[in-house]
C-alpha positions as CSV (number, residue, x, y, z in Angstrom):
1,M,86.7,79.9,194.5
2,R,84.3,81.5,192.1
3,N,87.0,84.2,191.2
4,K,89.7,81.5,190.6
5,L,87.3,79.5,188.4
6,L,86.6,82.7,186.4
7,Q,90.3,83.5,186.0
8,F,91.0,80.0,184.8
9,L,88.2,80.2,182.2
10,I,89.7,83.6,180.9
11,I,93.1,82.0,180.5
12,I,91.6,79.1,178.5
13,F,89.6,81.5,176.3
14,N,92.7,83.6,175.6
15,C,94.8,80.6,174.6
16,F,92.0,79.5,172.3
17,I,92.1,82.9,170.5
18,I,95.9,82.7,170.2
19,L,95.8,79.3,168.7
20,S,93.2,80.2,166.1
21,C,94.6,83.6,165.0
22,P,98.2,84.4,166.1
23,N,98.7,88.1,166.8
24,P,102.1,89.3,168.2
25,F,100.5,92.4,169.8
26,L,97.9,90.3,171.6
27,I,100.6,87.8,172.7
28,E,102.6,90.6,174.2
29,L,99.5,91.8,176.2
30,L,98.6,88.3,177.3
31,V,102.1,86.8,177.8
32,P,101.6,86.8,181.6
33,F,98.5,84.6,181.2
34,F,99.9,81.7,179.1
35,P,103.0,79.5,179.2
36,E,106.3,80.6,177.5
37,D,106.2,77.7,175.0
38,C,102.9,79.0,173.5
39,N,104.6,81.7,171.2
40,A,103.0,82.4,167.8
41,C,104.6,81.8,164.5
42,T,106.6,84.4,162.6
43,V,109.3,82.2,161.0
44,T,109.2,81.6,157.2
45,N,110.7,78.2,156.2
46,T,109.9,78.2,152.5
47,A,108.2,80.8,150.2
48,T,107.2,80.9,146.6
49,C,107.1,84.4,145.1
50,T,104.8,85.2,142.2
51,A,104.5,88.2,140.0
52,E,101.3,89.1,141.6
53,G,103.0,89.3,145.0
54,I,101.1,86.3,146.5
55,E,103.2,84.0,148.7
56,T,102.5,80.8,150.5
57,K,104.3,80.6,153.8
58,V,104.8,77.4,155.9
59,C,104.9,78.6,159.5
60,Q,105.9,77.1,162.9
61,K,102.9,77.7,165.2
62,Y,104.6,76.9,168.5
63,R,108.2,77.2,169.4
64,Q,108.4,73.8,171.1
65,H,105.4,71.8,169.8
66,N,106.7,72.3,166.2
67,T,103.2,72.2,164.8
68,T,102.9,73.9,161.4
69,R,100.3,75.6,159.4
70,E,100.2,77.3,155.9
71,A,99.0,80.9,155.3
72,D,98.9,83.2,152.3
73,A,100.8,86.4,152.5
74,L,101.3,89.5,150.3
75,G,104.1,91.9,149.6
76,H,106.7,89.8,147.8
77,N,106.6,91.2,144.3
78,L,108.8,90.1,141.5
79,T,111.8,92.2,140.6
80,T,113.8,91.8,137.4
81,I,117.5,91.7,137.6
82,N,118.7,90.9,134.1
83,I,121.1,87.9,134.0
84,N,120.9,87.0,130.3
85,A,118.7,88.2,127.5
86,A,118.2,87.6,123.8
87,C,117.1,90.8,122.0
88,T,115.1,90.6,118.8
89,T,114.3,93.3,116.3
90,D,110.6,93.3,117.3
91,G,111.6,94.3,120.8
92,S,110.8,91.0,122.5
93,E,113.2,89.5,125.0
94,I,113.5,86.5,127.3
95,K,115.0,87.5,130.6
96,N,116.3,85.3,133.4
97,C,115.5,87.2,136.6
98,I,116.3,87.0,140.3
99,R,113.3,87.4,142.7
100,D,115.5,89.4,145.0
101,N,112.7,90.5,147.3
102,C,112.6,87.0,148.5
103,G,115.5,85.8,150.6
104,H,115.8,82.5,148.7
105,S,116.5,84.3,145.4
106,E,114.8,82.0,143.1
107,M,115.2,82.3,139.3
108,I,112.4,82.8,136.8
109,T,112.4,83.2,132.9
110,I,109.8,85.7,131.6
111,P,109.1,87.4,128.3
112,V,109.4,91.2,128.3
113,L,109.4,94.0,125.7
114,G,111.4,97.1,124.9
115,H,114.9,96.0,123.9
116,N,115.3,96.8,120.2
117,L,118.3,96.0,118.1
118,S,120.8,98.8,117.6
119,T,123.3,99.1,114.7
120,I,126.8,99.7,115.8
121,I,128.9,98.5,112.8
122,V,131.8,96.4,114.0
123,N,133.1,95.2,110.6
124,A,131.8,95.5,107.0
125,V,133.6,94.6,103.8
126,C,132.1,96.0,100.6
127,T,132.9,93.8,97.6
128,T,132.5,94.6,93.9
129,D,129.3,92.5,93.7
130,G,127.8,94.6,96.5
131,S,127.8,91.8,99.1
132,T,129.1,92.1,102.6
133,T,128.8,90.7,106.1
134,I,128.1,93.1,108.9
135,N,128.6,92.4,112.6
136,C,126.2,94.3,114.8
137,I,126.2,94.8,118.6
138,R,122.9,94.7,120.3
139,D,123.9,97.5,122.5
140,N,120.5,98.1,124.1
141,C,121.1,94.9,126.0
142,V,123.5,94.9,128.9
143,H,125.2,91.7,127.8
144,S,126.0,93.3,124.3
145,E,125.4,90.2,122.2
146,T,126.5,90.3,118.6
147,E,124.8,89.2,115.4
148,T,126.4,88.6,112.0
149,I,124.1,89.1,109.1
150,P,124.6,89.3,105.3
151,A,123.9,92.7,103.7
152,T,124.8,94.8,100.7
153,G,127.0,97.5,101.8
154,H,129.3,100.5,101.2
155,Y,127.3,103.4,102.7
156,F,125.6,102.6,105.9
157,N,122.2,104.0,106.9
158,F,122.4,104.6,110.7
159,E,119.0,106.3,110.7
160,S,116.9,103.2,110.0
161,Y,118.3,101.4,113.0
162,N,118.8,98.1,111.3
163,C,121.8,96.1,110.2
164,T,121.5,96.9,106.5
165,A,123.5,99.0,104.1
166,L,123.6,100.0,100.5
167,C,126.3,99.3,98.0
168,F,126.7,100.8,94.6
169,D,128.7,99.9,91.5
170,F,131.2,102.6,92.6
171,E,134.8,101.5,92.4
172,M,137.9,103.6,91.8
173,V,140.5,102.3,89.3
174,P,144.2,103.3,89.8
175,I,145.6,105.0,86.7
176,N,149.4,105.2,86.5
177,G,150.6,108.5,85.3
178,G,152.6,109.1,82.2
179,T,153.1,111.3,79.1
180,F,150.8,111.1,76.0
181,S,149.9,113.1,72.9
182,M,146.7,115.0,73.8
183,G,144.5,116.1,70.9
184,Q,143.8,115.1,67.3
185,T,144.4,116.8,64.0
186,G,141.2,118.4,62.8
187,V,139.5,117.7,66.2
188,A,141.4,119.3,69.1
189,T,144.6,121.2,68.5
190,P,147.4,121.9,68.8
191,I,148.5,118.3,69.7
192,R,150.6,118.6,72.8
193,Q,152.7,116.3,75.0
194,V,151.1,116.2,78.4
195,T,152.5,114.6,81.5
196,L,150.2,113.4,84.3
197,T,150.8,112.1,87.8
198,D,149.0,109.0,89.1
199,F,145.3,109.3,89.9
200,N,142.2,107.1,90.5
201,M,139.1,107.2,88.3
202,S,135.7,105.7,88.9
203,K,135.2,102.5,86.9
204,F,131.6,103.5,86.1
205,L,129.7,106.7,85.4
206,V,127.9,108.0,88.6
207,T,124.6,106.1,88.8
208,Q,121.2,107.4,89.7
209,E,121.2,105.4,92.9
210,L,124.5,106.8,94.1
211,Y,123.4,110.4,93.2
212,Q,120.1,109.9,95.0
213,F,121.9,108.6,98.1
214,V,124.4,111.5,98.3
215,M,122.1,114.3,97.2
216,D,118.7,113.0,98.3
217,Y,117.5,114.0,94.9
218,N,117.5,112.5,91.4
219,P,117.3,115.1,88.5
220,S,117.4,112.5,85.7
221,E,114.9,112.6,82.9
222,F,115.5,109.0,82.2
223,N,114.1,108.0,85.5
224,A,111.8,105.2,84.4
225,N,111.2,102.5,81.8
226,P,114.7,101.1,81.3
227,T,115.4,98.6,78.6
228,T,114.2,95.1,79.5
229,G,116.7,93.3,81.8
230,E,118.4,96.5,82.9
231,V,118.2,98.0,86.4
232,Q,116.8,101.5,86.5
233,E,118.8,102.7,89.5
234,K,122.1,101.7,87.7
235,R,121.5,103.9,84.7
236,P,123.8,106.9,84.7
237,V,122.5,110.1,86.4
238,D,121.6,112.6,83.7
239,T,120.4,116.3,83.5
240,V,123.0,117.5,86.0
241,N,124.8,120.8,85.7
242,W,128.4,121.5,86.5
243,Y,127.6,123.4,89.8
244,D,125.5,120.5,91.1
245,V,128.3,118.0,90.3
246,I,130.8,120.1,92.1
247,E,128.6,120.0,95.2
248,F,128.1,116.3,94.8
249,C,131.9,115.8,94.9
250,N,132.1,117.7,98.2
251,K,129.2,115.8,99.8
252,L,130.5,112.4,98.8
253,S,133.9,113.3,100.2
254,Q,132.3,114.3,103.5
255,L,130.4,111.0,103.7
256,E,133.6,109.1,103.3
257,G,135.6,111.2,105.8
258,L,137.7,112.9,103.1
259,I,138.6,116.6,102.8
260,P,136.5,118.3,100.2
261,V,138.4,119.8,97.3
262,Y,136.0,122.7,96.4
263,T,135.0,125.8,98.3
264,I,131.6,127.0,97.1
265,E,130.7,130.6,97.7
266,G,127.8,132.8,96.5
267,R,125.6,129.8,95.9
268,T,122.4,130.6,94.0
269,P,119.9,129.5,95.3
270,A,121.2,129.3,98.9
271,A,119.6,125.8,99.1
272,G,118.1,123.3,96.7
273,Y,118.8,122.3,93.1
274,P,119.7,123.1,90.5
275,I,122.4,125.6,91.4
276,I,122.5,128.3,88.8
277,N,125.5,130.3,89.9
278,A,128.4,130.0,92.4
279,A,132.1,130.9,92.8
280,V,134.1,127.6,93.0
281,T,137.7,127.6,94.3
282,P,139.7,124.3,94.3
283,N,142.3,123.1,96.7
284,W,144.1,120.4,94.8
285,N,146.1,119.3,97.9
286,N,142.9,117.9,99.5
287,N,142.1,114.3,99.1
288,G,138.4,114.4,98.3
289,Y,136.5,113.5,95.1
290,R,136.7,115.8,92.1
291,L,135.9,116.1,88.4
292,P,138.6,114.8,86.1
293,T,140.6,117.4,84.2
294,E,140.2,117.3,80.5
295,A,143.7,115.8,80.2
296,Q,143.0,113.1,82.8
297,W,139.9,112.2,81.0
298,E,141.5,111.8,77.6
299,Y,144.5,109.9,79.0
300,A,142.2,107.5,80.8
301,C,140.0,107.1,77.7
302,R,142.8,106.4,75.4
303,A,144.4,103.9,77.8
304,G,147.6,103.9,75.8
305,T,146.0,104.0,72.3
306,T,146.5,106.6,69.6
307,T,143.5,105.6,67.5
308,N,140.1,107.5,67.0
309,W,138.5,105.4,69.7
310,F,140.2,103.2,72.2
311,S,138.7,100.3,70.3
312,G,140.4,101.2,67.0
313,D,140.1,103.4,64.0
314,T,137.0,101.8,62.5
315,T,133.5,101.6,63.8
316,S,133.2,97.8,63.2
317,E,133.7,97.0,66.9
318,L,132.4,100.2,68.4
319,E,128.9,98.8,69.3
320,N,130.7,96.4,71.7
321,Y,132.1,99.3,73.7
322,A,129.6,102.2,73.4
323,W,125.9,103.2,73.5
324,Y,125.4,105.8,70.7
325,N,122.8,106.7,68.1
326,I,123.2,103.3,66.3
327,N,122.3,101.1,69.2
328,S,121.0,103.2,72.1
329,G,117.3,103.4,71.3
330,S,117.5,107.1,72.1
331,M,118.0,106.5,75.8
332,T,120.6,105.9,78.5
333,H,121.5,102.4,79.6
334,Q,122.7,100.7,82.8
335,V,126.4,101.3,83.3
336,G,128.9,98.6,82.7
337,L,127.1,96.6,80.1
338,K,129.5,97.3,77.3
339,L,133.1,96.2,77.2
340,P,135.7,98.3,79.1
341,N,138.9,99.8,77.7
342,S,142.3,98.3,78.7
343,F,142.4,100.4,81.9
344,G,139.1,98.7,83.0
345,L,136.9,101.8,82.6
346,Y,133.4,101.4,81.2
347,D,131.3,103.7,79.0
348,M,134.1,106.1,78.2
349,H,132.5,106.4,74.8
350,G,128.8,107.1,74.6
351,N,125.9,106.7,77.1
352,V,126.2,110.2,78.5
353,Q,128.7,113.1,78.0
354,E,130.9,113.7,81.0
355,W,131.6,117.0,82.8
356,C,135.3,117.9,83.3
357,W,136.9,120.5,85.5
358,D,138.3,122.6,82.7
359,R,136.9,125.8,81.2
360,H,136.7,125.8,77.4
361,N,139.3,127.4,75.2
362,T,139.3,127.0,71.4
363,T,143.0,125.9,71.4
364,Y,145.2,124.2,73.9
365,D,147.8,126.0,75.8
366,T,151.2,124.5,74.7
367,N,152.9,125.9,77.8
368,D,150.6,124.1,80.2
369,L,151.9,120.6,80.0
370,N,152.2,119.1,83.5
371,D,148.9,118.1,85.1
372,P,147.1,120.9,83.1
373,K,143.8,122.2,84.5
374,G,142.7,124.4,81.8
375,P,142.2,128.2,81.5
376,A,141.7,130.3,84.6
377,S,138.6,132.0,83.2
378,G,135.8,131.3,80.7
379,D,132.1,131.1,80.5
380,F,131.9,127.4,79.3
381,F,133.1,124.1,80.7
382,I,134.3,121.0,78.9
383,L,132.3,117.8,78.3
384,R,133.8,114.6,77.0
385,G,132.9,111.2,75.8
386,G,129.8,111.6,73.7
387,S,126.3,110.2,74.5
388,W,123.5,108.0,73.4
389,E,122.4,110.5,70.8
390,N,125.8,111.2,69.1
391,S,127.2,109.6,66.0
392,S,130.6,107.9,66.1
393,P,132.7,110.8,64.7
394,N,131.5,113.0,67.5
395,F,132.8,111.0,70.4
396,S,136.4,110.1,69.4
397,S,138.9,110.0,72.3
398,A,139.9,113.6,71.5
399,A,136.4,115.0,70.8
400,R,135.3,118.0,72.9
401,F,132.0,119.5,73.8
402,Y,131.2,122.5,76.0
403,L,128.3,124.1,77.9
404,Q,127.7,126.8,80.4
405,P,128.0,125.5,84.0
406,S,124.3,125.9,84.7
407,G,123.3,123.9,81.6
408,R,121.4,120.7,82.1
409,Q,120.6,118.1,79.4
410,N,119.4,114.5,79.4
411,N,122.6,113.4,77.7
412,I,125.0,114.7,80.4
413,G,126.4,112.9,83.4
414,F,129.8,112.5,85.0
415,R,132.4,110.3,86.6
416,L,134.9,111.1,89.4
417,V,138.6,111.1,90.1
418,R,140.7,111.1,93.3
419,P,144.5,111.5,93.9
């Protein structure tokens, strides 16, 4: 009797332990000593995951009694499967995530970092006033949202990783070819009948901002203190030599995906500016930017006129079209502020003299009449157009200047042509 009573008390004691702290291992050991309906709880009915991994479980204590109790449990950490996200430039993002370590797969929205905006340019239209709308793909985000923003644009800066761009007053004007009388009695002789094919010429002189962008360098002496109301960066680049301008043409061509015209060999120095010597060979069949020939320049300047200046034979209207010693204040001025000629070209007279492709010869070759490109040899190159320091007789449509190709002066700039 005493042994049976002791066995009964042991069973009661074991059941008490099971009820207060369920333990599957203990249950397996003691299963012969308690009824089958006294199984411990391991069933999770509901669970709420948290980022800290804490979960509250509602458990069924007994298989048949259906009594329940709540207990804390660990090990259900939050995982972040990205469903939707809004990237911002500061790297912040709101994510909707699935807590996929929990079987119920609840959703949660949390802020996270690290998704910066990328700049894939989808579409951009550069206008003459420098405005454009750019569509950008936020390609660091899986969902690849797009954003449309206003920007000024023609050349795009992919290195800054933002949806901005730079636009310059750089526009090419189509010039229809034709035949004209090149030269002027007492100025440039002999007068000859030259025939040119169609070409395009830049509406404005190359500005300091464009030169800086392409060359990462601004050699201009007039690099500060513009006239009140004028924009410094839109003054013409000055103090450029012929060699540097040739290399500028090639670099701009490459930026725009064109085939450079010039092959440059024996460059001295091998890097850096100014270039003081080089052998330059053109390939006129390529489509890149280039300097105008002397004939192209005069044809474009005259714009169908035969007078001293494209504005007429007198100087009474010249101040409306040109910056020269009368009105310049001994400095360059923002391009495009004077009136254009009938071809729509600005500053063809005055502001800065303009480099041409041709070497200088004292007289024109009367046998070179179709798209002439000047002598094959010579130590000096042609400049046209006159500058801020010249008097009016010195910059007529036919007036010629010349300088060695390494020469640099603060009254010299250039403009471009393309086929």
